Backbone as CSV, one residue per row, in Angstrom:
resi,resn,N_x,N_y,N_z,CA_x,CA_y,CA_z,C_x,C_y,C_z
1,MET,0.997,-1.288,-0.050,-0.109,-0.098,-0.177,1.018,1.787,-0.017
2,LEU,0.262,2.547,-0.704,0.917,3.446,-0.710,1.458,4.430,0.960
3,ASN,0.539,3.862,1.522,0.392,4.849,2.811,1.991,4.236,3.563
4,SER,2.125,2.788,3.193,2.954,2.104,3.824,4.570,2.095,3.317
5,LEU,4.465,2.379,1.982,6.257,2.855,1.082,6.265,4.134,1.642
6,ILE,5.337,5.191,1.927,5.610,6.474,2.424,5.776,6.880,3.978
7,LEU,5.692,5.592,4.802,5.994,5.914,5.901,7.103,4.993,6.023
8,SER,7.721,4.044,5.207,8.910,3.401,5.375,9.758,4.803,5.021
9,TYR,9.694,5.436,3.734,10.160,6.747,3.363,10.583,7.645,4.783
10,THR,9.759,7.420,5.440,9.819,8.965,6.402,10.415,8.431,7.474
11,THR,10.679,7.030,7.748,11.524,6.488,8.846,12.573,6.801,8.433
12,PHE,13.530,6.981,6.948,14.638,7.296,6.653,14.791,8.615,6.654
13,ILE,13.867,9.807,6.578,13.988,11.072,6.310,13.929,11.275,7.954
14,TYR,13.639,10.922,8.574,13.590,11.143,10.352,15.151,10.973,10.674
15,PHE,15.913,9.403,10.338,16.841,9.428,10.692,18.059,10.515,10.001
16,ALA,17.570,11.121,8.866,18.366,11.755,8.241,18.445,13.403,8.920
17,ALA,17.249,13.504,9.583,17.252,15.101,10.346,18.002,14.686,11.719
18,ALA,17.911,13.979,11.923,18.664,13.674,13.694,19.988,13.661,12.763
19,MET,20.476,12.933,11.861,22.178,12.966,12.137,22.371,14.699,11.739
20,LEU,21.661,15.406,10.668,21.683,16.741,10.429,21.866,17.432,11.618
21,TYR,20.712,17.133,12.574,20.783,17.904,14.209,22.255,17.692,14.480
22,LEU,22.734,16.573,14.747,23.787,16.033,15.780,25.114,17.224,14.422
23,LEU,25.400,16.824,13.962,26.241,17.627,12.634,26.255,18.920,13.467
24,MET,25.100,19.448,13.435,24.940,21.154,13.828,25.363,21.438,14.968
25,MET,25.354,20.168,15.914,26.011,20.403,17.267,27.304,20.120,17.195
26,VAL,28.210,19.559,16.666,29.172,18.378,16.636,30.176,19.686,16.303
27,MET,29.686,20.060,15.250,30.841,20.650,14.358,30.008,22.521,14.397
28,GLY,28.677,23.181,15.053,28.586,24.197,14.942,27.957,25.224,14.366
29,ARG,27.794,24.438,13.410,27.358,24.847,11.913,25.890,25.174,11.920
30,GLU,25.254,26.642,11.475,23.869,26.668,11.981,23.211,26.086,10.216
31,PHE,23.994,26.077,9.337,23.448,25.429,7.757,22.915,24.322,8.342
32,PHE,23.785,23.506,8.533,23.043,21.849,9.493,21.949,22.260,10.329
33,GLY,21.480,22.920,10.886,20.731,23.193,11.508,19.319,22.927,10.999
34,ARG,19.271,24.164,9.907,18.308,24.863,9.004,18.074,23.671,8.128
35,LEU,19.370,23.070,7.461,18.725,21.957,6.653,18.192,20.536,7.204
36,ALA,18.135,20.657,8.751,17.192,19.583,9.506,16.108,19.894,9.450
37,THR,15.771,21.254,9.997,14.694,21.671,10.012,13.902,21.713,8.567
38,VAL,14.105,21.732,7.453,13.495,21.263,5.992,13.113,19.945,6.064
39,VAL,14.071,19.075,6.521,14.278,17.796,6.286,13.021,17.190,7.138
40,SER,12.881,17.922,8.379,12.045,17.434,9.482,10.338,17.667,9.108
41,VAL,10.640,18.990,8.528,9.123,19.426,7.908,8.837,18.371,7.047
42,CYS,9.505,18.159,5.881,8.850,17.398,4.981,8.774,15.820,5.439
43,GLY,9.882,15.616,6.479,9.266,14.412,6.426,7.523,13.928,7.392
44,LEU,7.282,15.370,8.116,6.102,15.538,8.902,5.132,15.740,7.813
45,ALA,5.296,16.327,7.257,4.230,16.219,5.435,3.829,15.199,4.962
46,ALA,4.792,14.332,4.564,4.753,12.956,4.180,4.024,12.026,5.232
47,HIS,4.580,12.265,6.365,4.021,11.051,7.507,2.523,11.906,7.625
48,THR,2.212,13.210,7.555,0.791,13.698,7.500,-0.226,12.412,6.423
49,THR,0.606,13.254,5.521,-0.390,12.563,4.103,-0.211,10.675,4.229
50,ALA,0.439,10.045,4.636,0.424,8.713,4.919,-0.817,8.490,5.941
51,ILE,-0.701,9.142,6.514,-1.582,8.590,7.922,-2.868,8.985,7.130
52,VAL,-3.254,9.822,6.488,-4.595,10.298,6.147,-5.017,9.411,4.631
53,LEU,-3.994,8.832,4.004,-4.064,7.554,2.837,-4.380,6.289,3.810
54,ARG,-3.775,6.111,4.825,-4.132,5.023,5.533,-5.330,5.025,5.885
55,TRP,-5.905,6.362,6.676,-7.538,6.178,7.089,-8.055,6.247,5.878
56,LEU,-8.375,7.065,4.617,-8.915,6.642,3.887,-8.913,5.132,2.905
57,GLU,-8.022,4.136,2.858,-7.461,3.046,3.096,-8.301,2.025,3.444
58,THR,-8.712,2.645,4.968,-10.057,1.726,6.014,-11.088,2.114,5.189
59,TYR,-11.437,2.915,4.976,-12.914,3.124,4.217,-12.936,2.556,2.898
60,LYS,-11.546,2.396,1.415,-11.956,1.246,0.586,-12.125,-0.220,0.745
61,LEU,-11.611,-0.649,2.292,-11.186,-2.042,2.420,-12.572,-2.135,3.028
62,GLY,-13.551,-1.284,3.569,-14.606,-1.678,4.161,-15.131,-1.655,5.627
63,VAL,-13.651,-0.737,6.035,-13.768,-1.444,7.544,-13.990,0.029,7.908
64,GLY,-13.617,0.818,7.464,-14.069,2.798,7.984,-13.462,3.353,9.417
65,HIS,-12.157,3.571,9.755,-12.183,4.010,11.302,-10.688,4.673,11.133
66,ALA,-10.032,5.539,12.088,-9.113,6.350,12.059,-7.844,5.525,12.216
67,PRO,-6.743,5.725,11.680,-6.022,4.239,12.067,-5.228,5.322,13.083
68,LEU,-5.687,4.685,14.374,-5.104,4.589,15.648,-5.438,3.403,16.554
69,SER,-5.889,2.158,15.850,-6.345,1.291,16.243,-5.217,-0.130,16.455
70,ASN,-4.504,0.033,16.681,-3.458,-1.315,17.133,-1.908,-0.712,17.251
71,PHE,-1.365,-1.699,17.867,-0.174,-0.981,17.963,0.559,-0.203,17.046
72,TYR,0.935,-0.713,16.077,1.829,-0.303,14.242,1.247,1.259,14.266
73,GLU,-0.201,1.441,14.444,-0.711,2.568,14.103,-0.253,3.646,15.457
74,SER,-0.152,2.960,16.544,-0.460,3.994,17.942,1.481,4.100,17.694
75,LEU,1.923,3.722,16.916,3.886,4.080,16.659,3.896,5.462,16.010
76,VAL,3.246,4.962,15.049,3.260,5.794,13.799,2.873,7.397,14.305
77,PHE,1.393,7.164,14.998,0.870,8.254,15.319,2.087,9.130,16.455
78,PHE,2.707,7.951,17.564,3.554,8.710,18.516,4.634,9.481,17.875
79,SER,5.511,8.653,16.940,5.922,9.583,15.581,5.776,11.290,15.362
80,TRP,4.785,10.638,14.562,3.779,12.082,14.232,4.062,13.045,15.219
81,ALA,3.136,12.815,16.280,2.992,13.625,17.204,4.117,14.279,18.396
82,ILE,5.489,13.305,18.382,6.849,14.198,18.736,7.653,15.431,17.823
83,VAL,7.095,14.882,16.451,8.024,15.777,15.481,7.042,16.785,15.199
84,LEU,6.157,16.971,15.600,5.188,18.191,15.329,4.842,18.986,16.432
85,LEU,5.198,18.452,18.071,5.089,19.008,18.987,6.861,19.673,19.265
86,TYR,7.463,19.303,18.451,9.109,19.326,18.607,9.355,20.633,17.418
87,LEU,8.888,20.554,16.598,8.866,21.826,15.420,8.009,23.228,15.666
88,THR,6.786,23.156,16.877,6.158,23.935,17.169,7.043,24.720,18.260
89,VAL,7.661,23.791,19.333,8.445,24.419,20.144,9.649,25.256,19.593
90,GLN,10.499,24.121,18.547,11.768,24.983,17.540,11.266,26.412,17.270
91,TRP,9.752,26.532,16.582,9.169,27.821,16.232,9.680,28.783,17.437
92,ARG,8.777,28.232,18.385,8.218,29.474,19.422,9.805,29.693,20.340
93,THR,10.914,29.085,20.425,12.069,28.869,21.183,13.385,29.634,20.064
94,LYS,13.384,29.184,18.815,13.741,29.537,18.017,15.387,28.993,17.957
95,ASN,15.688,28.010,18.897,16.902,27.045,19.038,16.537,25.699,18.683
96,ARG,17.345,25.123,18.116,17.670,23.247,16.987,18.008,22.385,17.762
97,THR,18.705,22.575,18.549,19.261,21.584,19.905,18.726,21.081,20.191
98,LEU,17.167,20.501,20.390,16.238,19.594,21.070,15.725,18.885,19.895
99,GLY,16.053,19.406,18.658,16.140,18.632,17.043,16.707,16.499,17.374
100,VAL,18.056,16.885,17.755,18.395,15.641,18.119,17.967,14.962,18.695
101,PHE,17.021,15.007,19.537,16.848,13.997,20.245,15.157,13.813,19.980
102,ALA,14.702,14.816,19.569,13.137,14.604,19.289,13.388,13.540,17.912
103,THR,13.976,13.705,16.582,13.956,13.384,15.831,14.205,11.881,16.133
104,THR,15.508,11.773,16.571,16.154,10.147,17.397,14.622,9.499,17.650
105,LEU,14.172,10.108,18.972,13.037,9.629,18.992,11.494,8.772,18.132
106,ALA,11.794,9.114,17.288,10.217,9.531,15.880,11.173,8.684,15.345
107,PHE,12.569,8.599,15.142,13.137,7.808,14.071,12.875,5.771,14.837
108,LEU,13.565,6.129,15.979,13.291,4.737,16.389,11.994,4.111,16.768
109,ALA,10.624,5.571,17.339,9.271,4.510,17.078,9.004,4.080,15.501
110,MET,9.381,5.034,14.191,8.822,4.400,13.300,9.675,2.911,12.840
111,ALA,11.063,2.856,13.035,11.838,1.545,13.386,11.037,0.539,13.779
112,TYR,10.842,0.658,15.240,10.180,-0.216,15.618,9.113,-0.944,15.149
113,ALA,8.449,0.130,14.574,6.657,-0.127,13.728,6.967,-0.990,12.601
114,SER,8.548,-0.331,12.041,8.374,-1.480,10.918,8.924,-3.146,10.806
115,LEU,9.485,-3.194,12.420,10.099,-4.830,12.769,8.790,-5.450,11.904
116,PRO,9.216,-6.745,11.586,8.158,-7.676,11.083,7.355,-8.306,12.700
117,LYS,7.737,-8.383,13.293,6.776,-8.822,14.789,5.586,-8.056,15.059
118,VAL,5.615,-7.106,14.123,4.685,-5.296,14.390,3.774,-5.790,13.093
119,ASN,2.675,-6.025,13.483,1.377,-6.240,11.922,1.046,-4.921,11.789
120,SER,1.154,-4.871,10.313,1.227,-3.548,10.239,-0.300,-3.037,9.135
121,ASN,-0.788,-4.755,9.292,-2.468,-4.537,8.185,-3.261,-3.813,8.505
122,ILE,-4.494,-3.261,7.640,-5.258,-2.861,8.712,-6.132,-3.980,8.331
123,GLN,-6.850,-3.860,9.708,-7.599,-4.368,10.283,-9.349,-3.877,10.828
124,PRO,-10.132,-4.949,11.015,-11.326,-4.202,11.425,-11.621,-4.233,12.829
125,LEU,-12.108,-3.133,13.463,-12.560,-3.112,15.252,-13.014,-3.679,15.420
126,VAL,-12.605,-4.386,16.673,-13.438,-5.772,17.873,-14.704,-4.298,18.207
127,PRO,-15.322,-4.849,18.674,-16.804,-3.930,19.226,-16.299,-2.941,19.775
128,ALA,-15.603,-3.338,20.974,-15.356,-2.443,22.304,-14.911,-1.216,21.552
129,LEU,-13.769,-1.734,20.620,-13.297,-0.356,19.595,-14.260,0.504,18.736
130,LYS,-15.241,0.309,18.876,-15.886,1.276,17.296,-16.914,2.252,18.459
131,SER,-16.039,3.364,18.853,-16.564,4.218,19.539,-15.938,5.875,18.994
132,ASN,-16.525,6.549,19.319,-16.156,8.084,18.895,-15.308,8.353,20.067
133,TRP,-15.319,7.802,21.573,-14.264,8.021,22.231,-12.684,7.402,21.743
134,LEU,-13.023,6.781,20.892,-10.917,6.209,20.597,-10.265,7.050,20.217
135,ILE,-10.835,8.162,19.708,-10.104,9.103,18.623,-9.440,10.461,19.727
136,ALA,-10.749,10.652,20.589,-9.618,11.727,21.794,-9.085,10.991,22.964
137,HIS,-9.631,9.471,23.237,-8.603,8.954,23.988,-6.991,8.512,23.521
138,VAL,-6.868,8.091,22.242,-5.590,8.207,22.014,-5.055,9.133,21.329
139,ILE,-5.399,10.240,20.987,-5.022,11.461,20.635,-4.184,12.390,22.042
140,THR,-5.362,11.885,22.971,-4.662,12.968,23.938,-3.715,12.103,24.895
141,CYS,-3.897,10.913,24.777,-2.828,10.091,25.467,-1.596,10.328,24.817
142,PHE,-1.504,10.043,23.520,-0.159,10.779,22.818,0.599,11.617,22.439
143,PHE,-0.109,12.791,22.760,0.339,13.962,22.843,0.502,14.104,24.108
144,GLY,0.620,13.680,25.127,1.227,13.390,26.395,1.995,12.821,26.730
145,TYR,2.305,12.085,25.472,3.938,10.573,26.003,4.716,11.494,24.956
146,ALA,3.871,12.077,23.772,5.269,13.037,22.795,5.939,14.376,24.230
147,ALA,4.853,14.926,24.716,5.790,16.367,25.508,6.533,15.716,26.486
148,PHE,6.130,14.081,26.891,6.902,13.558,27.843,8.092,13.368,27.342
149,GLY,8.215,13.027,25.850,9.338,12.079,25.245,10.496,13.906,25.134
150,LEU,10.077,14.933,25.051,10.345,15.848,25.032,11.133,16.677,26.331
151,SER,10.256,16.464,27.284,10.836,16.541,28.413,12.241,15.779,28.795
152,PHE,11.932,14.125,28.711,13.202,13.051,28.508,14.485,14.044,27.707
153,GLY,14.072,14.628,26.823,15.551,15.441,26.012,15.406,16.435,26.475
154,LEU,15.108,17.700,27.020,15.250,18.310,27.686,16.039,18.043,29.063
155,SER,15.305,17.085,29.557,16.453,16.238,31.223,17.752,16.135,31.055
156,ILE,18.014,15.506,29.588,19.269,14.873,29.126,19.795,16.154,28.577
157,MET,19.744,17.367,28.234,20.594,18.089,27.628,20.665,19.405,28.731
158,TYR,19.843,19.128,29.761,19.944,19.793,31.345,21.320,19.695,32.228
159,PHE,21.393,18.198,32.080,22.149,17.107,32.812,24.022,17.733,31.627
160,LEU,23.887,17.781,30.365,24.796,18.197,29.108,25.001,19.275,29.715
161,LYS,24.357,20.331,29.989,24.599,21.938,29.963,24.978,21.942,31.450
162,ARG,25.273,21.000,32.666,26.154,21.594,33.750,27.238,21.278,33.734
163,LEU,27.616,20.176,32.064,28.708,20.060,32.009,29.751,21.034,31.219
164,ASP,29.164,22.115,30.668,29.765,23.164,29.908,30.498,24.013,31.342
165,SER,30.455,23.614,32.191,30.985,24.875,33.477,32.653,24.022,33.978
166,GLU,32.506,22.693,33.157,33.967,22.114,32.844,34.869,21.930,31.933
167,ASP,34.108,22.191,30.825,34.635,22.090,29.394,34.322,23.964,28.532
168,LYS,34.602,24.463,28.630,34.533,25.429,28.863,34.563,25.915,26.762
169,ASN,35.302,24.921,26.067,35.567,24.658,24.621,34.691,23.914,24.160
170,ASN,33.829,22.668,24.507,33.181,22.530,23.571,31.727,22.888,22.740
171,ILE,31.788,22.542,21.610,30.761,23.722,20.616,29.703,22.903,21.081
172,PHE,29.340,21.405,20.969,28.105,20.936,21.554,27.227,20.929,22.717
173,LEU,28.190,21.633,23.713,27.778,22.078,25.109,27.328,23.459,25.096
174,LYS,27.958,24.168,24.529,27.801,25.491,23.397,26.259,26.021,23.287
175,LEU,25.847,25.414,22.388,24.716,25.482,21.530,23.460,25.282,22.125
176,ILE,23.928,24.217,23.207,22.474,24.379,24.298,21.817,25.078,24.764
177,PRO,21.101,26.030,25.334,20.333,26.741,25.680,20.908,26.856,27.309
178,GLY,21.061,27.249,28.180,21.294,28.125,29.844,20.822,26.691,30.263
179,THR,21.167,26.375,31.568,19.982,25.596,32.460,18.708,26.256,32.838
180,GLY,18.926,27.853,33.118,17.625,27.889,33.781,16.349,28.081,32.314
181,VAL,16.979,28.225,31.009,15.860,28.174,29.813,14.985,26.806,29.785
182,LEU,15.799,25.261,30.170,15.659,24.376,29.803,14.740,24.032,30.898
183,ASP,15.415,24.332,32.329,14.385,24.395,33.307,12.952,24.619,32.827
184,ILE,13.048,25.790,32.458,11.525,26.388,32.358,10.866,25.544,31.041
185,LEU,11.457,25.268,30.332,10.576,24.845,28.998,10.459,23.086,29.550
186,ASN,11.253,22.693,30.176,11.135,21.280,30.926,9.533,21.290,31.355
187,TYR,9.616,22.509,32.252,8.512,22.805,33.225,7.148,22.632,32.478
188,GLN,7.292,23.309,31.255,5.779,23.153,30.715,5.649,22.501,29.643
189,MET,6.622,21.566,29.217,6.476,20.300,28.623,5.818,19.445,29.476
190,VAL,6.278,19.395,30.692,5.654,18.076,31.954,3.742,18.568,32.248
191,VAL,3.931,20.193,32.046,2.572,20.730,32.148,1.382,20.363,31.164
192,MET,1.960,20.311,29.743,1.286,20.152,29.228,1.234,18.121,28.860
193,GLY,2.202,17.625,29.141,2.169,16.284,29.100,1.219,16.000,30.084
194,PHE,0.766,16.930,31.099,0.124,15.973,32.604,-1.207,16.362,32.231
195,LEU,-1.576,17.662,31.447,-2.774,17.783,31.189,-3.134,16.892,30.266
196,MET,-2.520,16.561,29.294,-2.882,15.063,28.093,-3.038,13.977,28.577
197,LEU,-2.162,13.237,29.410,-2.350,11.852,29.820,-3.881,12.263,31.146
198,THR,-4.215,13.506,31.412,-5.170,13.524,32.407,-6.472,13.196,31.888
199,LEU,-6.262,14.193,30.702,-7.450,13.829,29.802,-7.646,12.489,28.975
200,GLY,-6.366,11.940,28.720,-6.611,10.421,28.187,-7.015,9.564,29.329
201,ILE,-6.833,9.889,30.394,-7.135,8.585,31.241,-8.994,9.083,31.378
202,ILE,-9.304,10.223,31.744,-10.531,10.507,31.710,-11.109,9.994,30.925
203,THR,-10.843,10.262,29.411,-11.571,9.547,27.991,-11.580,8.309,28.197
204,GLY,-10.758,8.004,28.597,-10.536,6.208,28.588,-11.430,5.563,29.473
205,SER,-11.458,6.464,30.892,-12.523,5.521,31.679,-14.168,5.596,31.052
206,VAL,-14.308,6.784,30.640,-15.755,6.846,30.021,-15.690,5.925,28.477
207,TRP,-14.840,5.485,28.329,-14.795,4.331,26.546,-14.870,3.564,27.522
208,ALA,-14.304,2.743,28.983,-14.277,1.624,29.083,-16.006,1.297,30.203
209,HIS,-15.904,2.620,30.326,-17.474,1.887,31.152,-18.564,1.921,29.860
210,SER,-18.061,2.424,28.298,-19.611,2.518,27.474,-19.354,0.903,27.154
211,ALA,-17.837,0.195,26.924,-17.597,-0.737,26.155,-17.572,-2.088,27.347
212,TRP,-17.522,-1.785,28.545,-16.866,-2.654,29.463,-18.112,-2.666,30.676
213,GLY,-18.757,-1.781,30.396,-19.661,-1.422,31.834,-18.613,-0.955,33.403
214,SER,-17.325,-0.750,33.207,-16.776,-0.181,33.981,-15.972,0.613,34.034
215,TYR,-15.525,1.570,35.089,-14.564,2.950,34.601,-13.120,2.706,35.026
216,TRP,-13.165,1.421,35.730,-11.656,0.842,35.797,-11.702,-0.200,36.233
217,SER,-10.945,-1.013,35.812,-10.536,-1.988,35.982,-9.106,-2.895,36.229
218,TRP,-8.818,-1.648,36.520,-6.839,-2.484,37.151,-6.158,-2.939,36.263
219,ASP,-6.206,-2.809,35.137,-5.953,-3.377,33.716,-4.428,-3.280,34.195
220,PRO,-3.287,-3.854,33.583,-1.990,-3.397,33.774,-1.645,-1.886,32.808
221,LYS,-2.311,-2.021,31.667,-1.911,-0.671,31.425,-2.702,0.564,32.299
222,GLU,-3.756,0.485,32.773,-4.498,1.694,33.489,-3.657,1.605,34.591
223,THR,-3.171,0.866,35.478,-2.592,0.736,36.484,-1.360,1.745,36.507
224,TRP,-0.525,0.954,35.129,0.943,2.026,34.991,0.557,3.285,34.410
225,SER,-0.871,3.592,33.298,-0.845,4.683,33.660,-1.117,5.755,35.085
226,LEU,-1.608,5.174,35.568,-1.350,6.104,36.957,-0.339,6.424,37.765
227,ILE,0.390,4.989,37.603,1.549,5.305,38.330,2.622,6.507,37.245
228,THR,2.454,6.301,36.264,2.895,7.483,35.301,2.311,8.521,35.958
229,TRP,1.508,9.042,35.896,0.245,10.017,36.339,0.730,10.436,37.310
230,LEU,1.310,9.964,38.341,1.284,9.783,40.109,2.785,10.636,39.805
231,VAL,3.719,10.132,38.598,4.784,10.400,38.729,5.226,11.794,38.375
232,TYR,4.653,12.300,37.386,4.341,13.138,37.210,3.765,14.512,37.442
233,ALA,2.495,14.176,38.670,1.984,14.852,39.141,3.289,15.430,40.643
234,SER,3.843,14.474,40.519,5.034,14.809,41.921,5.941,15.998,41.306
235,VAL,6.092,15.591,40.091,7.129,16.682,39.573,6.340,18.070,39.805
236,LEU,5.165,18.211,39.197,4.161,19.361,39.438,4.580,19.633,41.038
237,HIS,4.162,18.939,42.145,3.838,19.200,43.052,5.565,19.931,43.743
238,SER,6.480,18.912,43.267,7.512,19.478,43.918,8.196,20.803,43.187
239,ARG,7.807,21.215,41.954,7.959,22.228,41.683,7.243,23.633,42.179
240,MET,6.202,23.312,42.267,4.911,24.497,42.647,4.797,24.276,44.218
241,VAL,4.799,23.417,45.097,4.864,23.722,46.642,6.069,23.520,46.951
242,ARG,7.201,22.760,46.776,8.739,22.421,47.273,9.677,23.520,46.411
243,GLY,9.248,24.040,45.701,10.424,24.670,45.031,11.609,24.012,44.300
244,TRP,11.146,23.002,44.120,12.282,22.323,43.260,12.279,22.218,41.752
245,LYS,13.158,22.704,41.758,14.216,23.204,40.255,15.681,22.367,39.829
246,GLY,15.488,23.122,38.327,16.976,21.981,37.944,17.060,20.500,38.218
247,LYS,18.400,20.341,38.890,18.918,18.740,38.933,17.908,17.910,39.278
248,ARG,17.162,18.075,40.541,16.186,17.156,41.000,14.790,17.224,39.969
249,ILE,14.245,18.248,39.553,12.899,18.025,38.274,13.850,16.918,37.055
250,ALA,14.829,17.419,36.820,15.652,16.732,36.057,15.259,15.262,35.944
251,THR,15.558,14.921,37.035,16.160,13.477,37.315,14.492,12.703,37.871
252,LEU,13.534,13.351,38.106,12.082,12.555,37.885,11.821,12.786,36.916
253,CYS,12.133,13.669,35.968,11.253,13.987,34.540,12.022,12.358,33.778
254,LEU,13.345,11.780,33.930,13.748,10.991,33.414,12.922,9.670,33.886
255,ILE,13.281,9.556,35.044,12.210,8.420,36.026,11.091,8.545,35.516
256,GLY,10.414,9.418,35.181,8.834,9.609,34.786,8.739,9.199,32.936
257,PHE,9.845,9.612,32.236,9.476,8.805,30.723,10.197,7.445,31.116
258,LEU,10.631,6.526,32.065,11.196,5.101,31.987,9.355,4.761,32.390
259,CYS,8.857,5.474,33.391,7.537,4.712,33.682,6.321,4.804,32.226
260,VAL,6.655,5.775,31.156,5.941,6.023,29.986,6.134,4.829,29.162
261,LEU,7.754,4.328,28.766,7.881,3.802,28.307,7.298,2.085,28.719
262,PHE,7.805,1.902,29.971,6.895,0.673,30.465,5.371,0.687,30.199
263,THR,4.796,1.750,30.652,3.264,1.881,30.384,2.721,1.786,28.223
264,TYR,3.519,1.645,27.753,3.231,2.190,26.185,3.994,0.682,25.927
265,PHE,5.471,-0.306,26.336,5.522,-1.010,25.545,5.321,-2.557,26.369
266,GLY,6.086,-2.075,27.937,5.993,-3.021,28.763,5.004,-3.815,28.831
267,VAL,3.652,-2.930,28.804,2.523,-3.696,29.537,1.691,-4.669,28.169
268,ASN,2.415,-4.265,27.215,1.672,-5.279,25.727,2.131,-6.344,26.835
269,TYR,3.476,-6.988,27.232,3.524,-8.391,27.119,2.582,-8.526,28.314
270,LEU,1.881,-8.035,28.998,1.454,-8.460,30.186,-0.257,-9.021,29.749
271,ALA,-0.886,-9.575,30.034,-2.068,-10.096,30.109,-3.118,-8.919,30.290
272,GLY,-3.767,-8.489,29.404,-4.863,-7.534,29.573,-6.153,-6.881,28.461
273,LEU,-6.717,-6.045,28.699,-7.932,-5.646,27.708,-6.579,-4.370,26.997
274,HIS,-5.391,-3.898,27.236,-4.410,-3.298,26.301,-3.847,-3.810,25.447
275,SER,-3.543,-5.006,25.715,-2.160,-5.816,25.216,-2.310,-5.981,23.512
276,TYR,-1.614,-5.984,23.324,-1.546,-5.121,21.310,-0.107,-6.076,21.372
277,THR,0.509,-7.335,21.371,1.666,-8.113,20.970,0.954,-8.666,20.162
278,LYS,-0.382,-9.424,19.645,-0.748,-9.594,18.547,-1.361,-8.648,17.507
279,SER,-1.244,-7.839,17.656,-2.226,-6.663,16.986,-1.193,-6.138,15.775
């Protein structure tokens, strides 16, 4: 199918963008950064086109639904959300250094989706998924995951920038914004991600009630979503109430993203309503 071919090319486009962002940071050449941005925008455009084509393809096959219903499609959307959110942040901050982390995450998600064990076939929805809540739940959750992914990148950048005082001649570190700027951006990403994840949990609960008659069943994914929510709630609480900043907040954000990864990937191998290892 055409959408699969475009998505395959998009994977390599994001890899090229990541390499160009890395060259920008290693060599200190803004030219590579501008080129990386152009490549990323082209990748996002191709990515968006492929998602739309896949959506149209579902109607041609007579199963008509948003391409958000299985593990493969969730990986594709996760990657798309990361790049879209990153380009928005870049446009607002006029700084490209986060790009090396954002496009690498997008590339890894797309590369994982292309593995033979991940079923990329368009499939009809099971009865429980035939709900308008599907789109709201998936979009909010994965934009939350994308924001947490950028927070993860910003946290790594924060610790790298702390090395700047030890190595004044490192061009790679010089291009990274100051720790104060990184701390503020990290906080903003956590707030965005927390709000999106909260909406994702709420819409998922309403959807679960309409599908299975229960708002909460302590399914492994529901449980780990709650754990992830509590970790990021502690980040916001520590920041707003206890006044934590910098290193401690960055450390909590790294732990939080590990929880996100386990919520997304790890629980798929546990029996439950959200297990997609066979999807």
